[in-house]
C-alpha positions as CSV (number, residue, x, y, z in Angstrom):
1,X,-64.8,-39.8,214.6
2,X,-62.6,-40.3,211.7
3,X,-61.2,-37.1,211.3
4,X,-60.8,-36.8,215.3
5,X,-59.0,-40.2,214.9
6,X,-56.8,-39.1,212.2
7,X,-55.9,-35.6,213.9
8,X,-55.0,-38.2,217.2
9,X,-52.6,-40.7,214.9
10,X,-50.8,-37.5,213.3
11,X,-50.3,-36.2,216.8
12,X,-52.1,-33.2,215.7
13,X,-55.2,-33.9,218.3
14,X,-55.6,-30.7,221.0
15,X,-56.9,-31.9,224.6
16,X,-60.4,-30.8,223.5
17,X,-60.0,-33.3,220.5
18,X,-59.1,-35.9,222.7
19,X,-61.8,-34.5,225.3
20,X,-64.7,-35.4,221.7
21,X,-62.9,-38.7,221.4
22,X,-63.8,-39.7,224.9
23,X,-67.3,-38.7,224.6
24,X,-67.9,-40.6,221.6
25,X,-66.5,-43.7,223.0
26,X,-68.3,-43.2,226.2
27,X,-71.7,-43.1,224.1
28,X,-70.0,-46.1,222.3
29,X,-69.6,-47.7,225.9
30,X,-66.2,-48.3,225.1
31,X,-65.0,-47.8,228.1
32,X,-61.0,-48.6,227.6
33,X,-61.1,-46.4,224.3
34,X,-62.8,-43.5,226.8
35,X,-60.0,-44.0,229.2
36,X,-57.1,-43.3,226.9
37,X,-58.5,-40.3,225.6
38,X,-59.4,-38.6,228.8
39,X,-55.4,-39.4,229.9
40,X,-54.6,-38.7,226.2
41,X,-56.7,-34.7,227.0
42,X,-54.6,-34.3,230.5
43,X,-50.8,-35.3,229.0
44,X,-51.9,-32.5,226.2
45,X,-53.3,-29.9,229.0
46,X,-52.7,-30.4,232.4
47,X,-54.9,-28.2,233.8
48,X,-57.6,-31.0,232.5
49,X,-57.1,-33.1,236.0
50,X,-61.1,-33.6,235.8
51,X,-60.3,-35.6,232.5
52,X,-57.6,-37.5,234.6
53,X,-59.7,-38.0,238.0
54,X,-62.6,-39.2,235.9
55,X,-60.0,-41.7,234.1
56,X,-59.0,-42.6,237.5
57,X,-62.6,-43.2,238.6
58,X,-63.3,-45.8,235.6
59,X,-60.3,-47.5,236.0
60,X,-61.2,-48.1,239.5
61,X,-64.9,-49.1,238.3
62,X,-62.7,-51.7,235.9
63,X,-60.8,-53.2,239.3
64,X,-57.7,-52.2,237.2
65,X,-56.1,-50.6,240.2
66,X,-52.6,-50.9,239.3
67,X,-53.0,-48.9,236.9
68,X,-55.4,-46.4,239.0
69,X,-52.3,-45.9,241.4
70,X,-50.0,-45.2,238.8
71,X,-52.4,-42.3,237.8
72,X,-53.3,-41.4,241.3
73,X,-49.5,-40.9,241.7
74,X,-49.5,-38.1,238.7
75,X,-53.0,-37.0,239.8
76,X,-51.5,-35.8,243.2
77,X,-48.3,-34.8,242.3
78,X,-50.1,-31.6,240.5
79,X,-51.0,-28.3,241.9
80,X,-55.3,-28.3,242.9
81,X,-55.6,-32.3,243.4
82,X,-58.9,-32.7,245.3
83,X,-58.5,-33.7,248.5
84,X,-62.2,-35.5,247.7
85,X,-60.5,-37.9,245.4
86,X,-58.2,-39.8,248.4
87,X,-60.9,-42.1,249.6
88,X,-60.9,-43.2,245.7
89,X,-57.1,-43.9,246.4
90,X,-57.2,-45.3,249.4
91,X,-59.8,-48.3,247.8
92,X,-57.3,-49.0,244.8
93,X,-54.1,-49.0,247.1
94,X,-56.4,-51.5,249.0
95,X,-56.9,-53.8,246.6
């Protein structure tokens, strides 16, 4: 984890590095770390829409609906957004 964190701090980490960090965070049950790493993976590579959607799902599970809605807006502004995610979006909006 130390090499990945150094790459992240020095802003040399790419989307794969952020995904690897997200996996480590998941294994250690550090949800906030996992969410932030998934979002950073998407920021580095907008093709990583699955990463952003997983981060949104985790935010909804944590009842962090305001932030989930913010990222849903980003998600749906991208081409290729899955219509199946709309139910999760509706849940976040109603909470």
